C-alpha positions as CSV (number, residue, x, y, z in Angstrom):
1,M,0.0,0.1,0.2
2,E,1.3,3.4,-1.0
3,G,0.6,6.6,0.8
4,K,1.7,10.1,-0.4
5,N,4.8,10.7,-2.3
6,G,5.0,7.1,-3.0
7,N,6.0,6.2,0.4
8,L,4.9,2.8,1.9
9,K,2.1,3.4,4.8
10,P,2.8,1.9,8.0
11,R,1.1,-1.9,8.6
12,G,1.9,-2.2,12.4
13,L,0.7,-0.2,15.4
14,V,0.5,3.7,14.6
15,L,0.2,5.7,17.5
16,F,0.2,9.0,16.3
17,R,-1.1,10.6,13.0
18,E,1.3,12.2,10.6
19,K,-0.1,15.8,11.6
20,T,0.8,15.1,15.3
21,T,3.4,17.8,16.3
22,A,6.6,16.6,18.6
23,H,5.2,18.7,21.5
24,D,1.8,17.1,21.2
25,R,3.4,13.6,21.2
26,K,5.5,14.4,24.2
27,V,2.3,15.6,26.0
28,Y,0.4,12.4,25.1
29,I,3.3,10.1,26.1
30,G,3.9,12.0,29.5
31,F,0.1,11.4,30.1
32,A,0.1,7.6,29.0
33,I,3.3,7.2,31.4
34,F,1.5,9.1,34.1
35,F,-1.7,6.7,33.8
36,V,0.3,3.2,33.4
37,L,2.3,4.5,36.8
38,C,-0.8,5.1,38.5
39,W,-2.2,1.9,37.4
40,I,1.0,0.0,38.5
41,A,0.9,2.0,41.9
42,A,-2.9,0.8,42.6
43,I,-2.0,-2.9,42.0
44,F,1.2,-3.0,43.8
45,P,0.6,-4.6,47.5
46,V,0.8,-1.2,49.1
47,A,-1.8,-2.6,51.9
48,E,0.9,-5.1,53.2
49,I,3.4,-2.3,53.2
50,A,1.6,0.2,55.1
51,N,-1.2,-1.1,56.9
52,K,0.9,-2.8,59.7
53,V,-0.2,-0.4,62.3
54,H,-3.8,0.5,60.8
55,P,-3.0,4.0,60.4
56,I,-6.1,6.2,59.3
57,I,-6.2,9.2,57.2
58,F,-9.0,11.5,56.9
59,G,-11.2,8.7,58.6
60,M,-10.1,6.1,55.8
61,Y,-7.8,3.1,56.3
62,F,-4.5,4.2,54.4
63,F,-5.0,1.5,51.5
64,F,-8.4,2.8,50.8
65,F,-7.4,6.6,51.1
66,Y,-4.5,5.6,48.8
67,E,-6.8,3.8,46.1
68,V,-9.2,7.1,46.3
69,M,-6.3,9.5,45.8
70,L,-4.9,7.5,42.9
71,A,-8.3,7.7,41.5
72,G,-8.6,11.5,42.2
73,L,-5.4,12.1,40.5
74,Q,-6.3,10.3,37.4
75,A,-9.4,12.3,37.4
76,V,-7.7,15.5,37.4
77,A,-5.1,14.6,35.0
78,A,-8.0,13.3,32.4
79,F,-9.6,16.5,33.1
80,C,-6.4,18.6,32.3
81,L,-5.9,16.5,29.2
82,F,-9.0,17.2,28.1
83,R,-8.8,21.1,28.7
84,W,-5.6,21.0,26.9
85,E,-7.2,19.3,23.8
86,Y,-10.1,21.5,23.8
87,R,-7.9,24.6,24.0
88,K,-5.6,23.6,21.4
89,K,-8.7,22.8,19.1
90,S,-10.4,26.2,19.7
91,M,-7.3,27.9,19.2
92,E,-7.0,25.9,15.6
93,V,-10.6,27.1,14.8
94,Q,-9.7,30.9,15.4
95,S,-6.9,30.8,13.5
């Protein structure tokens, strides 16, 4: 299959479109790494490490607080990414 200028189109996994700028790629990769790290942090056995003495933070056991905090961080990060994309699209429409 040939693309523009007679070049072959990639057949494998394509993560970004050709029009994606280098800055946008860095932002998307950064958010992807953040979400993967949060996922790894959520499945890591934190309860066995931290819940030895039953610490309570804001009225919640540590492990529950930890999971709620990770979910909250991911929600805030997803909202920030949404706002960044929305602002970028609205700037493209204005110019």
